[in-house]
Structures are given as structure tokens and as C-alpha cells.
C-alpha positions as CSV (number, residue, x, y, z in Angstrom):
1,M,118.8,17.1,173.1
2,I,121.7,19.1,175.3
3,R,120.8,21.1,177.7
4,S,122.2,24.8,179.8
5,A,121.3,27.3,181.4
6,G,123.3,30.5,182.6
7,M,122.7,34.1,183.2
8,V,122.1,37.4,181.5
9,I,124.4,40.0,184.0
10,V,123.5,43.3,183.8
11,R,124.5,46.2,185.6
12,R,124.1,49.9,186.1
13,V,126.6,52.2,184.8
14,R,126.7,56.3,185.2
15,E,128.5,57.8,182.1
16,D,126.7,61.3,181.6
17,T,123.4,58.9,181.6
18,L,122.3,55.7,183.3
19,L,123.6,53.0,180.7
20,W,123.3,49.2,181.8
21,K,126.1,46.9,180.4
22,F,126.0,43.8,179.9
23,L,128.9,40.9,181.1
24,F,130.2,38.7,178.0
25,L,132.7,36.1,177.9
26,R,134.9,35.1,175.5
27,A,136.3,31.3,174.8
28,Y,138.2,31.2,172.2
29,R,136.2,33.2,168.8
30,N,133.5,33.0,170.5
31,W,131.5,35.1,172.8
32,D,128.0,34.0,175.3
33,F,126.9,35.2,178.4
34,P,128.1,32.7,181.4
35,K,126.5,29.1,181.3
36,G,127.1,25.3,181.6
37,L,125.4,22.5,181.8
38,V,122.2,21.5,183.6
39,K,123.5,18.3,185.4
40,E,120.9,15.2,185.6
41,G,118.4,16.4,188.7
42,E,119.5,19.9,189.0
43,D,117.1,22.9,188.2
44,P,118.0,24.9,185.2
45,F,118.2,28.7,187.6
46,E,120.4,27.0,189.9
47,T,122.9,25.3,187.3
48,A,122.5,29.2,186.3
49,K,123.8,30.4,189.4
50,R,126.3,27.9,190.0
51,E,127.7,28.6,186.3
52,V,127.8,32.3,187.4
53,A,129.8,31.8,190.2
54,E,131.9,29.4,188.9
55,E,132.9,31.6,185.3
56,T,133.2,34.8,186.7
57,G,133.4,34.4,191.3
58,I,130.6,37.1,190.7
59,M,128.2,36.0,193.5
60,Q,126.6,39.2,194.5
61,L,123.1,38.8,191.8
62,T,119.9,40.1,192.5
63,F,116.9,38.9,190.2
64,P,114.3,41.6,189.7
65,W,112.9,39.8,186.7
66,G,112.2,36.2,188.5
67,K,113.1,33.3,187.1
68,E,111.7,34.4,183.1
69,Y,113.8,33.1,180.4
70,K,114.5,33.3,177.2
71,E,116.0,30.0,175.4
72,T,117.6,29.7,172.1
73,E,116.5,27.3,169.3
74,P,118.7,24.3,168.8
75,Y,122.2,25.1,167.7
76,L,125.1,22.6,167.2
77,G,127.0,22.5,170.3
78,S,130.0,20.9,171.8
79,G,128.3,17.1,171.4
80,G,125.5,17.8,169.3
81,K,122.0,19.5,169.4
82,K,122.1,22.1,172.1
83,V,119.6,24.4,173.7
84,A,120.8,27.3,175.8
85,R,118.4,28.9,178.5
86,Y,119.2,32.2,179.8
87,Y,117.5,33.6,182.9
88,M,118.9,37.4,183.8
89,A,120.4,39.0,187.0
90,E,121.4,42.2,188.0
91,T,124.7,42.8,190.3
92,R,127.0,45.6,191.2
93,Q,130.2,43.7,191.2
94,S,132.2,44.7,187.9
95,R,135.4,42.5,188.8
96,V,135.2,39.3,187.1
97,V,137.3,36.8,188.2
98,F,138.0,33.3,186.2
99,S,138.4,30.1,188.6
100,V,140.3,27.5,186.9
101,N,138.0,24.4,185.8
102,P,139.9,21.7,187.4
103,Q,138.8,19.6,184.0
104,L,140.9,21.9,181.4
105,G,143.2,22.9,184.1
106,R,142.6,26.7,183.1
107,P,140.3,29.0,183.0
108,E,137.2,28.4,180.9
109,H,137.6,31.6,179.3
110,H,140.1,34.5,178.2
111,E,138.2,37.3,178.4
112,Y,135.4,39.1,179.6
113,R,134.1,42.7,178.7
114,W,131.3,44.7,180.5
115,A,129.4,46.0,177.0
116,A,127.2,48.2,175.8
117,L,124.4,47.4,174.2
118,D,125.7,48.0,170.7
119,K,128.8,46.2,171.7
120,V,127.0,43.2,172.8
121,R,125.2,42.5,169.6
122,D,128.2,43.3,166.9
123,L,130.1,40.3,168.9
124,A,126.9,38.0,169.2
125,P,126.6,35.3,167.5
126,E,123.1,34.8,165.9
127,R,121.6,32.5,168.2
128,L,121.8,35.0,170.6
129,K,120.4,38.3,169.3
130,P,116.3,36.5,170.3
131,V,117.9,36.3,173.8
132,I,119.7,40.0,173.5
133,Q,116.6,41.4,171.9
134,W,114.6,39.5,175.2
135,A,117.1,41.5,177.8
136,L,116.9,44.4,176.5
137,D,112.9,44.5,176.5
138,K,113.6,43.7,180.2
139,V,115.8,46.8,181.2
140,L,114.0,49.3,179.2
């Protein structure tokens, strides 16, 4: 089983009323939260923080929900059956900077959005729907 770890990153935004926005990244046609493979001996929470920094440039994270996490059901990912573990983080940083992945010679993602919950639900693959509901339950 391949294990990955990532973060559901939320940001408070004022638009008439308080609203949570979720950071969603697109690689080709696939939308997901920042995540990556857990290296041998690496703590998944540390993996998730590392991947956020590498994929988005976001360094200003707080963890009001601690190290609670939600895992996906096993799914077919690159290289076989995969399980993704997601933690939650909050940031005030809105700017995302894609860095070049040295193995690919380009950024891993093509686009990002700070999306409201309804848009995240529309873009998300089925495997992420329970993670999104879990995150929503945390912020409300």
C-alpha cells in the first residue's frame, strides 16, 4: 500500500459574512489538496507540512485542530493502491507559489484556487468527498 500525506488548508475570508476558503490544486484534470508520498521513516504529519511548503510555498500554517487526520479509502494512484492521509491547517497567506519539482523539471500543479465549499465539492473526486465533509465539520 502506498501512503501519502497532505493538508486541507483553509483561510478565513470576509465577503459580507465570514467565509472559509479551501486551497485546491489542479494537476492536469485532477483536483486535490497539497499532498505527497511519505518517505521511509518520515512522520506523516511532517510529510504533509513538507509537501505544502514544496508545492505551494505556504509556510505560515497554524494547526487549531492539532494532528487529527482523515484518510481516504484505498484508491488506484500512480504506482498501485494508495491511501492519502489529510490533516487540517489554517493560514492567512493567500499567495501560492508553485516551485519546480526537480524530478519533473516543472511545477507539479497547473492551477490553484481558494475555493468556497460548494466549488470544492464540485471539483473534488469522489475519494475526497468524505475528507471534505470531515474538514467542514471541523470549521463549523
